[in-house]
C-alpha positions in Angstrom: -61.8 -78.1 -15.7 -61.1 -79.7 -12.3 -59.1 -78.0 -9.7 -57.5 -79.8 -7.2 -55.3 -78.3 -4.2 -52.8 -80.7 -2.8 -50.8 -79.2 -0.2 -49.5 -81.5 2.3 -51.2 -85.0 1.7 -48.9 -88.0 1.4 -47.5 -88.0 -2.0 -49.2 -91.2 -2.9 -52.3 -89.1 -3.2 -50.8 -87.8 -6.5 -51.0 -91.3 -7.9 -54.5 -91.6 -7.0 -55.7 -88.4 -8.2 -54.0 -88.4 -11.5 -55.4 -91.9 -12.0 -58.8 -90.3 -11.3 -58.3 -87.5 -13.6 -57.3 -89.9 -16.4 -60.5 -92.0 -15.8 -62.7 -88.9 -15.7 -61.2 -87.7 -18.7 -61.5 -90.9 -20.7 -65.2 -91.0 -19.5 -65.9 -87.3 -20.8 -66.6 -86.0 -17.5 -63.7 -83.4 -17.4 -61.7 -81.7 -20.2 -58.5 -81.0 -18.0 -57.5 -80.9 -14.6 -55.3 -78.4 -12.5 -53.1 -79.2 -9.5 -52.1 -76.4 -7.1 -49.3 -77.3 -4.7 -46.2 -76.1 -3.1 -43.0 -75.7 -4.6 -41.4 -77.2 -1.5 -37.7 -76.6 -2.2 -38.3 -73.0 -3.2 -40.4 -72.2 -0.2 -37.8 -73.6 2.0 -35.4 -71.2 0.7 -37.6 -68.4 0.9 -38.7 -69.3 4.5 -35.2 -69.5 5.6 -34.1 -66.3 4.0 -37.1 -64.5 5.8 -36.7 -66.4 9.3 -32.8 -65.8 9.7 -32.9 -62.1 10.0 -36.1 -62.3 12.3 -33.8 -64.2 14.7 -30.5 -62.1 14.1 -29.1 -65.4 12.6 -27.5 -66.2 9.2 -29.2 -68.0 6.5 -26.5 -70.7 6.8 -27.3 -71.2 10.6 -30.9 -71.4 10.1 -30.4 -73.8 7.1 -28.2 -76.1 9.1 -30.5 -76.1 12.2 -33.7 -76.7 9.9 -32.1 -79.6 7.9 -30.7 -81.4 11.0 -32.9 -84.3 12.2 -35.3 -83.3 15.0 -34.1 -85.7 17.5 -30.4 -84.6 16.9 -31.1 -81.0 17.4 -29.5 -79.0 20.3 -31.4 -76.3 22.1 -29.8 -73.6 19.8 -30.9 -75.7 16.8 -34.3 -75.7 18.0 -34.3 -71.9 18.5 -32.8 -71.4 14.9 -34.7 -74.0 13.0 -38.0 -72.9 10.9 -41.0 -73.4 13.1 -42.9 -75.3 10.1 -41.6 -78.4 8.2 -40.6 -77.9 4.6 -38.0 -80.5 4.7 -40.0 -83.6 4.5 -39.9 -85.2 1.1 -43.0 -87.6 1.6 -45.7 -85.0 0.9 -47.1 -83.6 -2.3 -45.1 -81.0 -4.1 -44.7 -79.3 -7.5 -41.6 -81.6 -8.2 -43.5 -84.8 -7.6 -46.5 -83.8 -9.5 -44.4 -82.9 -12.6 -42.5 -86.1 -12.4 -46.0 -88.0 -12.2 -47.3 -86.2 -15.0 -44.2 -86.6 -17.3 -44.4 -90.3 -16.6 -47.9 -90.4 -18.0 -49.8 -91.1 -14.9 -52.9 -88.8 -16.2 -52.9 -90.5 -19.5 -54.3 -88.3 -22.2 -55.9 -85.9 -19.6 -54.2 -82.4 -19.8 -53.0 -81.4 -16.5 -51.7 -77.9 -15.5 -49.5 -77.9 -12.4 -49.2 -74.7 -10.5 -46.5 -74.3 -7.8 -46.8 -71.9 -5.0 -43.2 -70.6 -4.6 -41.2 -67.7 -3.0 -42.0 -65.8 -6.0 -45.9 -65.4 -4.8 -44.8 -63.6 -1.7 -45.6 -60.0 -1.7 -42.5 -58.8 0.3 -44.4 -58.0 3.5 -41.8 -58.4 6.2 -42.3 -61.1 8.8 -43.6 -59.9 12.1 -45.2 -61.6 15.0 -48.9 -61.0 15.7 
């Protein structure tokens, strides 16, 4: 079993990796593969849900500020927006991995896709260190 963590790589890496899994499986070098990546959309929702109360803002205010293009953000938008980027769609994610697996990029190699999501959060409140 091959385990691969694809967190913030360009999404083209998924094509390369799935092709490699296919080749290694066909050559008898691996039995299966597992990709661990982020469920981007779900983590974005969870991050906004946690960040808004920390700022004393509404979820809607943080969502709008976070989704606004960086160059178009006002000073208030910059204060409200998440301090990490979960809005970009050009990096690896569970959704993209599943799409590629479903269209057969891994060939006959069995692939398990694991998405780290808001459900993996243990409930510890955010606090600055």
